[in-house]
C-alpha positions in Angstrom: -79.7 -86.5 -19.3 -81.0 -85.0 -16.0 -80.7 -88.2 -14.2 -77.5 -88.8 -15.5 -75.9 -85.7 -13.8 -77.7 -86.7 -10.6 -76.1 -90.1 -10.7 -72.6 -88.3 -11.5 -73.0 -86.0 -8.7 -74.1 -88.8 -6.3 -71.1 -90.9 -7.3 -68.8 -87.6 -6.5 -70.5 -87.2 -3.2 -69.9 -90.8 -2.4 -66.1 -90.6 -3.2 -65.7 -87.5 -1.3 -67.1 -89.0 1.9 -64.9 -92.2 1.3 -62.0 -90.0 0.8 -62.5 -88.2 4.3 -63.0 -91.7 5.8 -60.0 -93.2 4.6 -57.6 -90.2 4.7 -59.0 -89.1 8.2 -55.2 -90.0 10.0 -53.6 -87.5 7.3 -53.6 -84.2 8.9 -52.9 -80.5 7.4 -50.3 -79.3 9.6 -46.5 -78.6 8.9 -45.5 -82.3 10.4 -47.5 -84.0 7.8 -44.6 -82.8 5.1 -42.1 -85.4 6.7 -44.9 -88.2 7.9 -44.5 -91.5 6.8 -48.0 -92.7 5.6 -49.0 -96.0 4.3 -50.7 -95.9 0.9 -53.3 -98.8 1.1 -55.6 -100.3 -1.5 -58.3 -98.0 -0.5 -56.5 -95.0 -0.7 -55.0 -95.9 -4.1 -58.7 -96.7 -5.5 -60.3 -93.3 -4.5 -57.3 -91.6 -6.1 -57.6 -93.4 -9.0 -61.7 -92.7 -9.2 -60.6 -89.3 -8.8 -58.0 -89.0 -11.6 -60.7 -90.5 -13.9 -63.4 -87.9 -12.9 -61.4 -85.0 -13.1 -61.2 -82.6 -16.3 -59.0 -80.1 -17.5 -61.8 -77.3 -17.0 -63.5 -78.9 -13.7 -62.1 -80.7 -10.8 -64.6 -83.6 -9.5 -64.3 -82.8 -6.1 -64.8 -79.6 -4.1 -62.6 -80.0 -0.9 -59.0 -78.4 -1.7 -57.9 -80.5 1.6 -58.7 -83.6 0.1 -56.4 -82.7 -3.0 -53.7 -81.8 -0.3 -54.0 -85.0 1.6 -53.5 -86.8 -1.7 -50.4 -84.7 -2.3 -49.1 -85.5 1.0 -49.5 -89.4 0.9 -47.8 -89.3 -2.7 -45.2 -87.2 -1.5 -44.5 -89.6 1.7 -45.0 -92.6 -1.2 -42.0 -91.0 -3.3 -44.3 -90.4 -6.1 -43.4 -86.7 -6.5 -44.9 -85.9 -9.9 -48.5 -87.2 -8.6 -47.9 -85.3 -5.3 -47.3 -82.4 -7.8 -50.2 -82.8 -9.5 -52.6 -83.1 -6.5 -50.9 -80.1 -5.0 -51.6 -77.8 -8.1 -55.6 -79.1 -8.1 -55.7 -78.1 -4.4 -54.3 -74.7 -5.2 -56.7 -74.4 -8.0 -59.6 -74.6 -5.6 -57.9 -72.3 -3.1 -54.6 -70.7 -2.4 -53.5 -71.4 1.2 -50.4 -71.2 3.1 -49.8 -74.8 3.4 -50.7 -75.7 -0.1 -48.2 -73.4 -1.3 -45.6 -74.6 1.2 -46.4 -78.2 0.1 -46.0 -77.4 -3.6 -42.6 -75.8 -3.0 -41.4 -78.7 -0.7 -42.2 -81.2 -3.5 -40.4 -79.2 -6.0 -37.4 -79.0 -3.4 -37.6 -82.8 -3.3 -37.5 -82.7 -7.0 -34.3 -80.7 -6.9 -36.4 -77.6 -8.7 -34.7 -75.4 -6.0 -35.5 -72.3 -7.9 -39.2 -73.3 -8.4 -39.5 -74.3 -4.9 -38.2 -70.6 -3.6 -41.2 -69.0 -5.6 -43.7 -71.0 -3.9 -41.8 -70.7 -0.4 -42.1 -66.6 -1.1 -45.8 -67.2 -2.1 -46.3 -68.9 1.3 -44.3 -66.1 3.3 -46.7 -63.6 1.5 -49.6 -65.4 3.3 -47.8 -65.9 6.6 -44.3 -65.3 7.9 -43.8 -69.0 9.2 -40.6 -70.6 10.7 -41.0 -73.6 8.3 -41.1 -71.7 5.1 -38.0 -69.7 6.2 -36.3 -72.7 7.0 -37.0 -74.4 3.6 -36.4 -71.2 1.6 -33.0 -71.2 3.4 -32.2 -74.8 2.5 -33.1 -74.3 -1.3 -30.9 -71.1 -1.5 -28.1 -73.2 0.1 -28.8 -76.0 -2.3 -28.2 -73.3 -5.2 -24.9 -72.1 -3.7 -26.2 -68.5 -2.7 -24.7 -68.6 0.8 -25.4 -64.8 1.4 -28.9 -65.0 0.6 -29.2 -68.0 2.4 -27.8 -66.5 5.6 -30.3 -63.7 5.5 -33.3 -65.9 5.3 -31.6 -68.2 8.1 -31.7 -65.4 10.3 -35.5 -64.9 9.6 -35.9 -68.4 10.5 -34.0 -67.8 13.7 -36.0 -65.0 14.7 -39.1 -67.2 14.8 -37.6 -70.2 16.3 -34.0 -70.9 17.6 -32.9 -74.4 17.0 -29.7 -76.1 17.7 -29.7 -77.4 14.1 -30.1 -74.0 12.8 -27.6 -72.3 14.8 -25.0 -75.2 13.6 -26.2 -74.5 10.0 -25.5 -70.8 10.5 -22.0 -71.7 11.8 -21.6 -73.9 8.5 -22.7 -70.8 6.4 -20.1 -68.3 8.2 -17.3 -70.5 7.8 -18.2 -71.0 4.3 -18.1 -66.9 3.8 -14.7 -66.8 5.7 -15.9 -65.4 9.0 -14.5 -68.1 11.4 -14.8 -66.1 14.7 -18.6 -65.7 14.3 -19.0 -69.5 13.3 -17.3 -70.6 16.6 -19.8 -68.7 18.5 -22.9 -70.5 16.8 -21.2 -73.8 16.9 -20.6 -73.2 20.7 -24.3 -72.0 21.2 -25.7 -74.9 19.4 -23.7 -77.7 20.9 -25.0 -76.0 24.4 -28.7 -76.6 23.2 -27.9 -80.1 21.9 -24.6 -81.8 22.9 -25.3 -84.2 19.7 -24.9 -81.8 17.2 -21.7 -82.4 14.8 -21.9 -79.6 12.4 -18.6 -78.2 13.5 -16.6 -81.8 13.4 -18.2 -82.2 9.9 -17.0 -79.0 8.5 -13.8 -79.7 10.1 -13.5 -82.9 7.8 -14.7 -81.0 4.8 -12.1 -78.1 5.5 -9.3 -80.8 5.8 -10.4 -82.5 2.7 -10.2 -79.3 0.8 -6.8 -78.4 2.2 -5.0 -81.6 1.4 -6.0 -80.9 -2.1 -4.2 -77.3 -2.2 -0.9 -78.1 -0.5 -0.7 -74.6 0.9 -0.2 -74.1 4.7 -2.6 -71.4 5.2 -5.5 -73.7 3.8 -5.2 -75.2 7.3 -5.6 -71.9 9.1 -9.5 -72.1 9.1 -9.5 -75.7 10.6 -6.7 -74.6 13.4 -9.0 -71.6 14.2 -12.0 -73.8 14.8 -9.9 -76.1 16.7 -6.4 -75.6 17.8 -5.4 -79.2 18.9 -6.5 -80.5 15.5 -3.7 -82.9 14.9 -4.4 -83.6 11.2 -4.6 -79.8 10.6 -1.0 -79.4 12.2 0.6 -82.3 10.6 -0.7 -81.2 7.3 0.5 -77.6 7.7 4.0 -79.2 8.4 4.2 -81.1 5.1 3.1 -78.1 3.1 6.0 -76.1 4.9 8.4 -79.1 4.3 7.4 -79.2 0.7 8.1 -75.4 0.6 11.5 -75.8 1.9 10.4 -73.9 5.1 12.0 -76.6 7.6 11.8 -74.4 10.9 8.2 -73.6 10.2 7.4 -77.5 9.5 9.2 -78.3 12.7 7.0 -75.9 14.7 3.8 -77.4 13.0 5.2 -81.0 13.8 6.0 -80.5 17.3 2.5 -78.7 18.0 1.1 -81.9 16.7 3.3 -84.4 18.5 2.3 -82.6 21.9 -1.3 -84.0 21.5 -0.4 -87.5 20.0 0.3 -90.8 22.2 3.3 -93.2 21.2 0.7 -95.7 19.6 -1.2 -93.1 17.5 2.8 -91.8 16.3 3.9 -95.4 15.3 0.8 -96.0 13.6 0.9 -92.9 11.7 4.5 -93.9 10.6 3.6 -97.2 9.4 0.8 -95.6 7.1 3.4 -93.2 5.7 5.8 -95.8 5.1 3.2 -98.0 3.2 2.0 -94.8 1.2 5.7 -94.2 0.3 5.8 -97.3 -2.0 3.2 -96.5 -4.1 1.9 -93.4 -6.3 -1.9 -93.8 -6.5 -4.1 -92.1 -8.9 -5.2 -88.7 -7.7 -8.1 -88.8 -5.5 -9.8 -85.7 -6.7 -9.8 -86.3 -10.6 -9.3 -90.5 -10.2 -6.0 -90.0 -12.6 -7.8 -88.0 -15.4 -5.7 -85.0 -14.3 -8.7 -82.7 -15.3 -10.5 -80.4 -12.8 -13.7 -82.2 -11.5 -15.8 -79.1 -11.5 -15.5 -78.1 -15.1 -14.6 -81.5 -16.2 -11.7 -80.3 -17.9 -13.2 -77.4 -19.9 -12.0 -74.5 -18.1 -15.6 -73.1 -18.2 -17.6 -71.9 -15.3 -20.1 -74.7 -14.2 -23.1 -72.3 -13.7 -23.0 -70.3 -17.0 -21.2 -72.7 -19.1 -18.8 -70.2 -20.0 -21.0 -67.4 -21.2 -20.2 -65.2 -18.3 -24.0 -64.2 -18.0 -26.3 -64.8 -15.3 -28.0 -68.1 -15.9 -31.7 -66.9 -14.7 -31.4 -63.8 -16.8 -29.3 -64.4 -19.4 -27.5 -61.2 -19.3 -30.4 -59.2 -19.5 -30.5 -58.1 -16.1 -34.1 -57.9 -16.2 -36.1 -59.8 -13.6 -37.2 -63.3 -15.1 -40.5 -63.3 -13.4 -42.0 -60.1 -14.6 -39.5 -59.9 -17.9 -38.1 -56.3 -16.4 -41.8 -54.7 -16.5 -41.9 -54.6 -12.6 -45.3 -55.6 -12.5 -47.3 -58.4 -10.8 -47.5 -61.3 -12.9 -50.7 -62.4 -11.8 -52.6 -59.4 -12.4 -50.3 -57.8 -14.9 -49.8 -54.6 -12.7 -53.3 -53.4 -12.3 -53.4 -54.4 -8.7 -57.0 -56.4 -9.2 -58.0 -59.6 -10.7 -61.8 -58.9 -11.4 -63.9 -55.7 -11.3 -63.3 -55.2 -7.6 -61.2 -58.0 -6.2 -57.8 -57.1 -5.1 -55.1 -59.3 -6.3 -53.9 -61.5 -3.5 -50.5 -62.1 -4.8 -49.1 -58.4 -5.0 -51.8 -57.1 -2.4 -53.2 -54.6 -5.0 -49.8 -52.8 -5.1 -49.5 -54.2 -8.7 -45.9 -54.7 -8.3 -43.8 -58.0 -9.0 -43.1 -59.4 -5.5 -39.6 -60.8 -6.8 -37.9 -57.7 -7.7 -40.0 -55.4 -5.8 -41.2 -53.3 -8.9 -37.5 -52.6 -9.8 -37.6 -55.1 -12.8 -34.1 -56.4 -12.1 -33.1 -59.8 -11.9 -32.8 -60.7 -8.3 -30.0 -63.5 -8.8 -27.5 -61.2 -10.4 -29.1 -57.8 -8.7 -29.2 -56.2 -12.1 -25.1 -57.0 -12.7 -26.1 -59.2 -15.8 -23.1 -61.5 -15.5 -23.1 -64.8 -13.7 -22.0 -64.2 -9.9 -20.2 -67.5 -9.4 -17.6 -66.7 -11.9 -17.9 -62.9 -11.9 -18.7 -62.4 -15.6 -15.3 -64.0 -16.8 -16.8 -67.5 -17.9 -14.1 -69.3 -16.0 -14.4 -72.3 -13.8 -13.6 -71.0 -10.5 -11.8 -74.2 -9.2 -9.2 -74.2 -11.6 -9.4 -70.4 -13.0 -10.0 -71.4 -16.7 -7.0 -74.1 -16.8 -9.3 -77.1 -16.8 -6.4 -78.7 -14.8 -6.9 -80.9 -11.5 -5.6 -78.6 -8.8 -4.6 -81.2 -6.6 -2.0 -83.2 -9.0 -1.5 -80.2 -11.3 -2.8 -82.3 -14.4 -0.5 -85.2 -13.6 -3.0 -87.5 -12.7 -0.9 -89.0 -9.6 -0.5 -88.1 -6.2 2.7 -88.5 -4.3 1.5 -87.2 -1.0 
């Protein structure tokens, strides 16, 4: 029996040495999260051997960095479930900033933005790092939480100012209706990098949205960002014409014509002539006549019509600590052993998500869904279930 254990230890030491050699190119650094690593046969064999040797109660290898390297290679290879498993094992051996950040990035790529934010928060407890703030901002943006995303984006910009993040801030400010401020950040971003195209993309997005609404004021945000945008002036002119406000329509049309050459005007007239011969299916609903956000149900897509906050189910209690306000790692004791201070709450004993108040951080204690304001209705169609662009007809005549 004794010789068996000696053999097992020798085998594990050999695997660990082989892992150090074959994974030597994989570096534990921030750039590694976006590196492209080639998973060769030696690497794959080593990971399989470790998988067989690991047990639920005991890991075969003692080096958390090796498990993290396995996670990074699996992340690069696109096998996200395996990457998550390796990251978990690394964190079992040692909680570290890079380990927590890696676990967050893996969940982020799997589409679990809420879970990713939890790990980014833990990473930020270890180190107030630019990358962790940037990833957290992106996860909040993906969860449609622009105000919270903006606060975190500002913290990232305090650490490091990049053209990409300045342009992203412009995007969020436009979404929040703060157009004047957005222009400043777009200009600053373009000064740093002339190739930044956020402003152009945002205008295209706003134009697509405006063309669905048939209201002239929907074009104003575009024109505030770019006074010479012909498509916006023409769209606004069409809206005024449909509202029988001919003088205003002519003013908008004349402004557009000043910026257009003869060939562009001729091409546009041909396009309009072709479109006038057909009544194509509405592009927003593909002819169904239903609101695309709620698929005709009329219910809020986030809370499914309940009106309750989806994270706390209307309890208003913090979903991490169940409203106790206590640190979930040490159950509010502040210690994880006889003498050791809890490294999650730094000995304070309070939940880091709700800061000890016990209130749900998503709805900030209001208990209702923040997207629909608690009324349960789809924000796009206001509960009608009808496509807003074609008014339920399923056909576009514009």
